[in-house]
Phi, psi and omega in degrees: 000138181289143174295141181295144183294142177294133172239111182296323179302308182295322175298313178295318175303317184290319179303314181301311179292319176303312178301313181296316180298323178297314181298317183295323183290349170287338188268158173299146187307318185291342175264317189301313190287321171292330180296309177300318172304317178298311185301309181293323183289317192259342181245309184278316189303315183299318183284332180280348181084017182290322178304317180291321180296314177298322174294315181301317177294318175300309175303326176288320192250335183227063191289348182268000177303139174296151184296328177293325175293314174303320179292324175304309182300320183300328183269326184284331181295306175298333174302311181297317173307308179301319175298314179303315184297313184287326177300320182293328177279000184261000172059232182305324185297312184292322178298322179298326176289320180293333178261004190287351178231154180290157173292143181230159172120159187284353183266348190302317181297322180300312182297317176296322182288321178294324177298307179307308183284349183070035180266138182290149180226136174263111172266114184249131173226187181227174172287080189210144184053233167250100186303343174262356179295325180289329178291320177300318182295315182291320181295315182297342182258007169102002182279142181269084182262118168255176181218141173270127173226159183265118178296140186286155181293326180275098188296330179296315177291321186305317189305308186274344175291313175309310182304317180294314182287336167295331180291337175287315180176159174226165013273156176245135184235121172292141178294150180103184185300330182304320187257355188301308181300322179286323182297316179302313176307315183300311183294316182297336171282357178097013176285170176253147187226121186269137180225152171243134184229030185243022170253159177302121174240119188302319183257034176276182176265144172284105180241189179245136176217122189050041170075010175240145182296133182221116177298116190233136177293140172264005184304312179308305180298320181293317176301314174310313183291314188304314194247018180047050183254144170297146179246109188231119175290140176212144186212158179243108177267127176292132182274162185306339175291347182075001183240327186250172190221150160269119174270118177254134172241111183269164179299149176311147171291131172300147181295146176186212175277155177307328178292322182287323179296315180292325176298317180298321170297322172298323180294310183302310178301314180307305181307324183282319180298319178301330182282325187229065193293336181278358187253001174269148177285082180293353184282348178289151178270064184294330183245050176305130176067025187302319189294317179286324176297322175301314183295322183292319181296321182284342181274348178291134184292141183291150181287000000 
C-alpha cells in the first residue's frame, strides 16, 4: 500500500492543535476545560466559519428564534465543543466527572437486564453535550461498550485522537471494512456498541430532523435488527457547572423497519436538543441540500 500523500495544511493544523492541547493539559482540570471552551468559541470559531454555519443552521430550522438567543447559541455551541475536545484528552479526570452522577432515564433497567443476559445493545447518541461521557460512564460501571468511529480526514490529528478516545475505553472500530469483522464479533459476543448517527450521510435515507429532510444512516437500526440487539438512545447532558454530566438512558426503540426505528432516533435527539439547544453541535452541515431534498420528498406520490 502506498504511503499517504503529505499534506502541509493538515500537518500544520495538527501541530497547532497538539501545542494547544499540550499547554491546556498543564493546567488544573477546572481551569483547563472552560479555557479550551473560551479559546474555541472566541478565537477559533470566527476564523473557522463556525459562527456563520451555526446561524445558517438555526435560520433554516428555527427561523423564529430571537436574535439575542441566536447570538447566545453562536457563542455557547463552540464553547461546548471546545470543552468536549479537551475533556476527551483528559483521561481519568474526565471519566471521574462522567461517573459523578447516577444513570437516569427510562431505559436503565432494560440496559442492566441486557448486560446480565449478555444480549447485544446498540447505544446511539449524537454530537451533544459530550458524546463520549455516556460511554465513559458505562464502561466505568462494568459495561462492555465498544465504539464505532469515523477516522478523521487529517490523519496526523487522527492518530493521537484515536489514542485519546482509546484511553476512555476499548474496543474501537473504524467505520468501513477495516473494523467491520471485529465489530460483528463484539456484538455477537453480547457486547454493546456506541454509535453517532446525527451527521449528514451522503448515502443515507431521507428522514426528518427538526422538520427538515436530513440524510441519515440506517446502520444502527439495521445492526440491531440483524443481531437481535436492543437499540437504546443515550445522552450526556452537560450540567450547569460546565464539568459534570447527567447520563440519560432512554427506553429501547421498538422493533420495526430500519426507517421507522431511525426516525425514532432522530425524534429522540431532537426532543433533547430542544431542551438544551446550545449543547448540540450546530456547526455540522446536517441539512446539506435540504431545499432539493424537500422538493424530492414533496414530489413522491402519496400512497
